[in-house]
N, C-alpha and C positions, 0 to 999 in steps of 0.2 A: 864316195863315202856312203855307207849304209846308214839309214835312219836308226838311231839307237833303240827305238821301240820295236823295229822289225829285224834287228840284228839276230842272226842265228846264234843260239846259245851254245850249240855243240862245237862250232868252229870259231866262235867269237868274231864273226863277220869276215873272216879271211877266206873261207871257201875251201880250205885244205885241212886235212887231218894227217897225223902221222902215228904209226904204231910204235911199239917199244923198240923195234930195230931201226927206226928212222925211215922206213918206207912211207912215202907220202901218197895220198889218194884224195880224190874229191870228196867233200863232205856229203854223206848220203842223206842228211836231213834237209839241207837247202839245195842239194844237187850242184854245189860248187859256186853259187852266186853270192853267198854271204848273207842273203836276206831271207827271212822266213815269214811268209804271209799266211793269212787264214785260208786262202785258196789251196796252198800247199798242204795244209793240215788235213785236208780231206782226200788227198791222193793216196793211193795204195803204196805200201812199202815195196821197194824193189830189192829182191834177193840178189846179193852179190856173189860171184863165184870166188872160190878159194882154191889154192893149190894144196899139195900134200902137207905143207908146213903151216897151213891155215893163214897164209898171206892172201890178202885181197887181190883179186885180179880185176883191174878196172878197164 
């Protein structure tokens, strides 16, 4: 269980997100671990690849 103060707000601590078609992918904010710390706040964003339908390729 993730500490409530460090829980990722984007994925609500689960570590996975889903698009509108139901495709699931790792949370790009916390990188799939469900916790978001101050050290991760200073890391550069990783650009994800997409296919021709703009679905994320993980």
